[in-house]
Structure formats: structure tokens, C-alpha cells
DODO-569444 format. One record per atom (N, C-alpha, C, CB): residue number from 1; residue in three letters; atom name; x, y, z. Coordinates in steps of 0.2 Angstrom, whole numbers, plus 5000, padded with zeros to 4 digits. Glycine has a CB too. Example, Ala and Ser with C-alpha at 12.3 -4.5 7.8 and 13.67 -1.06 7.14 Angstrom:
! DODO-569444
node i 1&aa ala&at N&X 5066&Y 4972&Z 5039
node i 1&aa ala&at CA&X 5062&Y 4978&Z 5039
node i 1&aa ala&at C&X 5066&Y 4984&Z 5039
node i 1&aa ala&at CB&X 5057&Y 4978&Z 5045
node i 2&aa ser&at N&X 5064&Y 4989&Z 5035
node i 2&aa ser&at CA&X 5068&Y 4995&Z 5036
node i 2&aa ser&at C&X 5064&Y 5000&Z 5039
node i 2&aa ser&at CB&X 5070&Y 4997&Z 5029
END
This chain:
! DODO-569444
node i 1&aa unk&at N&X 6477&Y 5180&Z 6402
node i 1&aa unk&at CA&X 6473&Y 5180&Z 6401
node i 1&aa unk&at C&X 6468&Y 5174&Z 6396
node i 1&aa unk&at CB&X 6474&Y 5184&Z 6401
node i 2&aa unk&at N&X 6461&Y 5173&Z 6399
node i 2&aa unk&at CA&X 6459&Y 5165&Z 6395
node i 2&aa unk&at C&X 6456&Y 5169&Z 6387
node i 2&aa unk&at CB&X 6451&Y 5159&Z 6402
node i 3&aa unk&at N&X 6458&Y 5165&Z 6383
node i 3&aa unk&at CA&X 6453&Y 5166&Z 6376
node i 3&aa unk&at C&X 6451&Y 5161&Z 6373
node i 3&aa unk&at CB&X 6457&Y 5169&Z 6371
node i 4&aa unk&at N&X 6444&Y 5162&Z 6373
node i 4&aa unk&at CA&X 6438&Y 5158&Z 6371
node i 4&aa unk&at C&X 6441&Y 5154&Z 6365
node i 4&aa unk&at CB&X 6431&Y 5162&Z 6369
node i 5&aa unk&at N&X 6444&Y 5149&Z 6364
node i 5&aa unk&at CA&X 6443&Y 5145&Z 6355
node i 5&aa unk&at C&X 6438&Y 5146&Z 6352
node i 5&aa unk&at CB&X 6443&Y 5137&Z 6355
node i 6&aa unk&at N&X 6436&Y 5151&Z 6345
node i 6&aa unk&at CA&X 6431&Y 5151&Z 6342
node i 6&aa unk&at C&X 6430&Y 5145&Z 6340
node i 6&aa unk&at CB&X 6431&Y 5156&Z 6337
node i 7&aa unk&at N&X 6425&Y 5142&Z 6339
node i 7&aa unk&at CA&X 6421&Y 5137&Z 6337
node i 7&aa unk&at C&X 6422&Y 5137&Z 6329
node i 7&aa unk&at CB&X 6413&Y 5138&Z 6341
node i 8&aa unk&at N&X 6423&Y 5133&Z 6325
node i 8&aa unk&at CA&X 6422&Y 5132&Z 6316
node i 8&aa unk&at C&X 6415&Y 5133&Z 6315
node i 8&aa unk&at CB&X 6423&Y 5122&Z 6312
node i 9&aa unk&at N&X 6413&Y 5136&Z 6310
node i 9&aa unk&at CA&X 6409&Y 5137&Z 6309
node i 9&aa unk&at C&X 6402&Y 5130&Z 6306
node i 9&aa unk&at CB&X 6412&Y 5143&Z 6304
node i 10&aa unk&at N&X 6408&Y 5126&Z 6306
node i 10&aa unk&at CA&X 6407&Y 5119&Z 6302
node i 10&aa unk&at C&X 6405&Y 5115&Z 6308
node i 10&aa unk&at CB&X 6413&Y 5115&Z 6296
node i 11&aa unk&at N&X 6405&Y 5116&Z 6314
node i 11&aa unk&at CA&X 6403&Y 5114&Z 6322
node i 11&aa unk&at C&X 6398&Y 5115&Z 6326
node i 11&aa unk&at CB&X 6407&Y 5116&Z 6324
node i 12&aa unk&at N&X 6395&Y 5121&Z 6323
node i 12&aa unk&at CA&X 6389&Y 5125&Z 6324
node i 12&aa unk&at C&X 6384&Y 5129&Z 6319
node i 12&aa unk&at CB&X 6391&Y 5129&Z 6328
node i 13&aa unk&at N&X 6378&Y 5128&Z 6319
node i 13&aa unk&at CA&X 6371&Y 5133&Z 6316
node i 13&aa unk&at C&X 6374&Y 5138&Z 6315
node i 13&aa unk&at CB&X 6364&Y 5134&Z 6322
node i 14&aa unk&at N&X 6373&Y 5141&Z 6311
node i 14&aa unk&at CA&X 6375&Y 5150&Z 6311
node i 14&aa unk&at C&X 6367&Y 5154&Z 6312
node i 14&aa unk&at CB&X 6378&Y 5153&Z 6301
node i 15&aa unk&at N&X 6363&Y 5149&Z 6312
node i 15&aa unk&at CA&X 6358&Y 5155&Z 6315
node i 15&aa unk&at C&X 6355&Y 5154&Z 6321
node i 15&aa unk&at CB&X 6353&Y 5155&Z 6310
node i 16&aa unk&at N&X 6356&Y 5149&Z 6326
node i 16&aa unk&at CA&X 6355&Y 5149&Z 6333
node i 16&aa unk&at C&X 6361&Y 5148&Z 6338
node i 16&aa unk&at CB&X 6351&Y 5144&Z 6333
node i 17&aa unk&at N&X 6365&Y 5147&Z 6335
node i 17&aa unk&at CA&X 6375&Y 5148&Z 6339
node i 17&aa unk&at C&X 6374&Y 5141&Z 6341
node i 17&aa unk&at CB&X 6379&Y 5156&Z 6348
node i 18&aa unk&at N&X 6370&Y 5138&Z 6338
node i 18&aa unk&at CA&X 6371&Y 5131&Z 6344
node i 18&aa unk&at C&X 6374&Y 5126&Z 6340
node i 18&aa unk&at CB&X 6364&Y 5126&Z 6347
node i 19&aa unk&at N&X 6378&Y 5123&Z 6344
node i 19&aa unk&at CA&X 6384&Y 5116&Z 6341
node i 19&aa unk&at C&X 6379&Y 5113&Z 6337
node i 19&aa unk&at CB&X 6388&Y 5109&Z 6349
node i 20&aa unk&at N&X 6380&Y 5110&Z 6332
node i 20&aa unk&at CA&X 6375&Y 5104&Z 6329
node i 20&aa unk&at C&X 6375&Y 5098&Z 6334
node i 20&aa unk&at CB&X 6378&Y 5100&Z 6321
node i 21&aa unk&at N&X 6369&Y 5096&Z 6334
node i 21&aa unk&at CA&X 6369&Y 5090&Z 6338
node i 21&aa unk&at C&X 6369&Y 5084&Z 6336
node i 21&aa unk&at CB&X 6365&Y 5090&Z 6341
node i 22&aa unk&at N&X 6372&Y 5079&Z 6340
node i 22&aa unk&at CA&X 6374&Y 5073&Z 6338
node i 22&aa unk&at C&X 6366&Y 5069&Z 6338
node i 22&aa unk&at CB&X 6380&Y 5070&Z 6343
node i 23&aa unk&at N&X 6364&Y 5067&Z 6332
node i 23&aa unk&at CA&X 6358&Y 5063&Z 6328
node i 23&aa unk&at C&X 6356&Y 5067&Z 6325
node i 23&aa unk&at CB&X 6352&Y 5058&Z 6331
node i 24&aa unk&at N&X 6355&Y 5075&Z 6326
node i 24&aa unk&at CA&X 6353&Y 5079&Z 6323
node i 24&aa unk&at C&X 6351&Y 5081&Z 6317
node i 24&aa unk&at CB&X 6355&Y 5081&Z 6325
node i 25&aa unk&at N&X 6347&Y 5082&Z 6313
node i 25&aa unk&at CA&X 6349&Y 5082&Z 6305
node i 25&aa unk&at C&X 6353&Y 5091&Z 6304
node i 25&aa unk&at CB&X 6339&Y 5082&Z 6299
node i 26&aa unk&at N&X 6358&Y 5089&Z 6301
node i 26&aa unk&at CA&X 6359&Y 5094&Z 6298
node i 26&aa unk&at C&X 6359&Y 5095&Z 6289
node i 26&aa unk&at CB&X 6366&Y 5095&Z 6300
node i 27&aa unk&at N&X 6356&Y 5101&Z 6288
node i 27&aa unk&at CA&X 6353&Y 5102&Z 6281
node i 27&aa unk&at C&X 6358&Y 5106&Z 6276
node i 27&aa unk&at CB&X 6346&Y 5106&Z 6282
node i 28&aa unk&at N&X 6362&Y 5103&Z 6274
node i 28&aa unk&at CA&X 6366&Y 5108&Z 6267
node i 28&aa unk&at C&X 6361&Y 5113&Z 6262
node i 28&aa unk&at CB&X 6370&Y 5103&Z 6263
node i 29&aa unk&at N&X 6361&Y 5119&Z 6261
node i 29&aa unk&at CA&X 6359&Y 5123&Z 6254
node i 29&aa unk&at C&X 6365&Y 5122&Z 6249
node i 29&aa unk&at CB&X 6357&Y 5132&Z 6256
node i 30&aa unk&at N&X 6362&Y 5124&Z 6242
node i 30&aa unk&at CA&X 6363&Y 5123&Z 6235
node i 30&aa unk&at C&X 6373&Y 5127&Z 6236
node i 30&aa unk&at CB&X 6355&Y 5128&Z 6230
node i 31&aa unk&at N&X 6371&Y 5132&Z 6242
node i 31&aa unk&at CA&X 6377&Y 5135&Z 6241
node i 31&aa unk&at C&X 6383&Y 5132&Z 6247
node i 31&aa unk&at CB&X 6374&Y 5142&Z 6241
node i 32&aa unk&at N&X 6382&Y 5127&Z 6249
node i 32&aa unk&at CA&X 6388&Y 5123&Z 6253
node i 32&aa unk&at C&X 6387&Y 5125&Z 6261
node i 32&aa unk&at CB&X 6397&Y 5126&Z 6249
node i 33&aa unk&at N&X 6382&Y 5130&Z 6263
node i 33&aa unk&at CA&X 6382&Y 5132&Z 6270
node i 33&aa unk&at C&X 6376&Y 5125&Z 6275
node i 33&aa unk&at CB&X 6379&Y 5141&Z 6271
node i 34&aa unk&at N&X 6378&Y 5127&Z 6278
node i 34&aa unk&at CA&X 6373&Y 5120&Z 6284
node i 34&aa unk&at C&X 6371&Y 5122&Z 6288
node i 34&aa unk&at CB&X 6377&Y 5114&Z 6287
node i 35&aa unk&at N&X 6363&Y 5120&Z 6291
node i 35&aa unk&at CA&X 6360&Y 5122&Z 6295
node i 35&aa unk&at C&X 6356&Y 5116&Z 6299
node i 35&aa unk&at CB&X 6356&Y 5127&Z 6293
node i 36&aa unk&at N&X 6357&Y 5116&Z 6305
node i 36&aa unk&at CA&X 6349&Y 5113&Z 6309
node i 36&aa unk&at C&X 6342&Y 5114&Z 6306
node i 36&aa unk&at CB&X 6347&Y 5117&Z 6316
node i 37&aa unk&at N&X 6342&Y 5109&Z 6304
node i 37&aa unk&at CA&X 6335&Y 5108&Z 6301
node i 37&aa unk&at C&X 6327&Y 5111&Z 6305
node i 37&aa unk&at CB&X 6334&Y 5099&Z 6301
node i 38&aa unk&at N&X 6328&Y 5109&Z 6310
node i 38&aa unk&at CA&X 6322&Y 5115&Z 6312
node i 38&aa unk&at C&X 6325&Y 5123&Z 6311
node i 38&aa unk&at CB&X 6319&Y 5114&Z 6321
node i 39&aa unk&at N&X 6331&Y 5126&Z 6312
node i 39&aa unk&at CA&X 6331&Y 5133&Z 6311
node i 39&aa unk&at C&X 6332&Y 5135&Z 6304
node i 39&aa unk&at CB&X 6336&Y 5136&Z 6314
node i 40&aa unk&at N&X 6333&Y 5131&Z 6299
node i 40&aa unk&at CA&X 6334&Y 5133&Z 6292
node i 40&aa unk&at C&X 6327&Y 5132&Z 6290
node i 40&aa unk&at CB&X 6339&Y 5129&Z 6287
node i 41&aa unk&at N&X 6323&Y 5127&Z 6289
node i 41&aa unk&at CA&X 6314&Y 5126&Z 6289
node i 41&aa unk&at C&X 6311&Y 5133&Z 6292
node i 41&aa unk&at CB&X 6312&Y 5118&Z 6296
node i 42&aa unk&at N&X 6314&Y 5137&Z 6298
node i 42&aa unk&at CA&X 6311&Y 5140&Z 6300
node i 42&aa unk&at C&X 6312&Y 5147&Z 6297
node i 42&aa unk&at CB&X 6311&Y 5140&Z 6307
node i 43&aa unk&at N&X 6318&Y 5147&Z 6294
node i 43&aa unk&at CA&X 6321&Y 5152&Z 6290
node i 43&aa unk&at C&X 6318&Y 5153&Z 6283
node i 43&aa unk&at CB&X 6328&Y 5150&Z 6289
node i 44&aa unk&at N&X 6317&Y 5146&Z 6280
node i 44&aa unk&at CA&X 6315&Y 5146&Z 6274
node i 44&aa unk&at C&X 6307&Y 5148&Z 6272
node i 44&aa unk&at CB&X 6316&Y 5140&Z 6273
node i 45&aa unk&at N&X 6304&Y 5148&Z 6277
node i 45&aa unk&at CA&X 6296&Y 5151&Z 6277
node i 45&aa unk&at C&X 6297&Y 5156&Z 6275
node i 45&aa unk&at CB&X 6290&Y 5151&Z 6283
node i 46&aa unk&at N&X 6302&Y 5163&Z 6280
node i 46&aa unk&at CA&X 6299&Y 5169&Z 6277
node i 46&aa unk&at C&X 6304&Y 5172&Z 6272
node i 46&aa unk&at CB&X 6298&Y 5175&Z 6282
node i 47&aa unk&at N&X 6307&Y 5168&Z 6268
node i 47&aa unk&at CA&X 6315&Y 5170&Z 6266
node i 47&aa unk&at C&X 6317&Y 5165&Z 6261
node i 47&aa unk&at CB&X 6321&Y 5170&Z 6273
node i 48&aa unk&at N&X 6319&Y 5168&Z 6254
node i 48&aa unk&at CA&X 6321&Y 5162&Z 6250
node i 48&aa unk&at C&X 6329&Y 5163&Z 6250
node i 48&aa unk&at CB&X 6319&Y 5162&Z 6242
node i 49&aa unk&at N&X 6332&Y 5165&Z 6252
node i 49&aa unk&at CA&X 6339&Y 5165&Z 6251
node i 49&aa unk&at C&X 6344&Y 5163&Z 6258
node i 49&aa unk&at CB&X 6341&Y 5172&Z 6248
node i 50&aa unk&at N&X 6350&Y 5163&Z 6257
node i 50&aa unk&at CA&X 6354&Y 5158&Z 6262
node i 50&aa unk&at C&X 6355&Y 5164&Z 6268
node i 50&aa unk&at CB&X 6364&Y 5154&Z 6258
node i 51&aa unk&at N&X 6354&Y 5164&Z 6273
node i 51&aa unk&at CA&X 6356&Y 5169&Z 6279
node i 51&aa unk&at C&X 6362&Y 5171&Z 6279
node i 51&aa unk&at CB&X 6356&Y 5167&Z 6286
node i 52&aa unk&at N&X 6370&Y 5167&Z 6276
node i 52&aa unk&at CA&X 6375&Y 5167&Z 6277
node i 52&aa unk&at C&X 6377&Y 5173&Z 6270
node i 52&aa unk&at CB&X 6377&Y 5159&Z 6278
node i 53&aa unk&at N&X 6375&Y 5168&Z 6264
node i 53&aa unk&at CA&X 6380&Y 5172&Z 6259
node i 53&aa unk&at C&X 6375&Y 5178&Z 6255
node i 53&aa unk&at CB&X 6385&Y 5165&Z 6251
node i 54&aa unk&at N&X 6367&Y 5175&Z 6257
node i 54&aa unk&at CA&X 6361&Y 5178&Z 6254
node i 54&aa unk&at C&X 6360&Y 5173&Z 6243
node i 54&aa unk&at CB&X 6363&Y 5190&Z 6255
node i 55&aa unk&at N&X 6363&Y 5168&Z 6244
node i 55&aa unk&at CA&X 6363&Y 5167&Z 6240
node i 55&aa unk&at C&X 6355&Y 5163&Z 6239
node i 55&aa unk&at CB&X 6367&Y 5164&Z 6239
node i 56&aa unk&at N&X 6352&Y 5164&Z 6234
node i 56&aa unk&at CA&X 6345&Y 5167&Z 6231
node i 56&aa unk&at C&X 6342&Y 5158&Z 6230
node i 56&aa unk&at CB&X 6345&Y 5172&Z 6221
node i 57&aa unk&at N&X 6339&Y 5155&Z 6233
node i 57&aa unk&at CA&X 6336&Y 5150&Z 6232
node i 57&aa unk&at C&X 6330&Y 5148&Z 6229
node i 57&aa unk&at CB&X 6336&Y 5148&Z 6236
node i 58&aa unk&at N&X 6331&Y 5142&Z 6223
node i 58&aa unk&at CA&X 6324&Y 5142&Z 6220
node i 58&aa unk&at C&X 6317&Y 5140&Z 6225
node i 58&aa unk&at CB&X 6325&Y 5136&Z 6215
node i 59&aa unk&at N&X 6313&Y 5143&Z 6224
node i 59&aa unk&at CA&X 6306&Y 5142&Z 6227
node i 59&aa unk&at C&X 6301&Y 5140&Z 6220
node i 59&aa unk&at CB&X 6302&Y 5150&Z 6231
node i 60&aa unk&at N&X 6295&Y 5137&Z 6224
node i 60&aa unk&at CA&X 6293&Y 5133&Z 6220
node i 60&aa unk&at C&X 6289&Y 5138&Z 6214
node i 60&aa unk&at CB&X 6289&Y 5126&Z 6224
node i 61&aa unk&at N&X 6287&Y 5145&Z 6217
node i 61&aa unk&at CA&X 6284&Y 5146&Z 6210
node i 61&aa unk&at C&X 6288&Y 5147&Z 6205
node i 61&aa unk&at CB&X 6280&Y 5149&Z 6209
node i 62&aa unk&at N&X 6296&Y 5150&Z 6207
node i 62&aa unk&at CA&X 6301&Y 5150&Z 6200
node i 62&aa unk&at C&X 6302&Y 5143&Z 6196
node i 62&aa unk&at CB&X 6308&Y 5151&Z 6203
node i 63&aa unk&at N&X 6301&Y 5136&Z 6200
node i 63&aa unk&at CA&X 6303&Y 5131&Z 6197
node i 63&aa unk&at C&X 6296&Y 5127&Z 6194
node i 63&aa unk&at CB&X 6307&Y 5127&Z 6201
node i 64&aa unk&at N&X 6289&Y 5131&Z 6193
node i 64&aa unk&at CA&X 6286&Y 5131&Z 6189
node i 64&aa unk&at C&X 6286&Y 5133&Z 6183
node i 64&aa unk&at CB&X 6283&Y 5132&Z 6191
END
């Protein structure tokens, strides 16, 4: 029985489930989770929480 080796979450974006690309930009959030820049930018256009741990990220309205 072949078992697929589970990828470490540090090696892949948990939004798109793709491996981080060499030379691609990885963006860390305040909670410490990291995502592909393209994925997290799209996510943050509609949500202000980490997609993994639901940590509330400050938005511009809260900072003023």
C-alpha cells in the first residue's frame, strides 16, 4: 500500500493548496500563518480574519 507523504503546511499555501513557488512571495499574517501573496490578497478583499485560525486582523477602519 502506497501512502502519500503529507506535505508540511509550511511548504504549501492552505488557501490554494499549492506548494509555495520558488521566487513567489509568501506573506505572513500577524498570527504567524503564511500564504501565497495572490491568495491572501484576494482573501482579505472580503474577509479580515486569518483563513486558518480566524485571528481578527486590523482593518483600516479600526486603525483610524
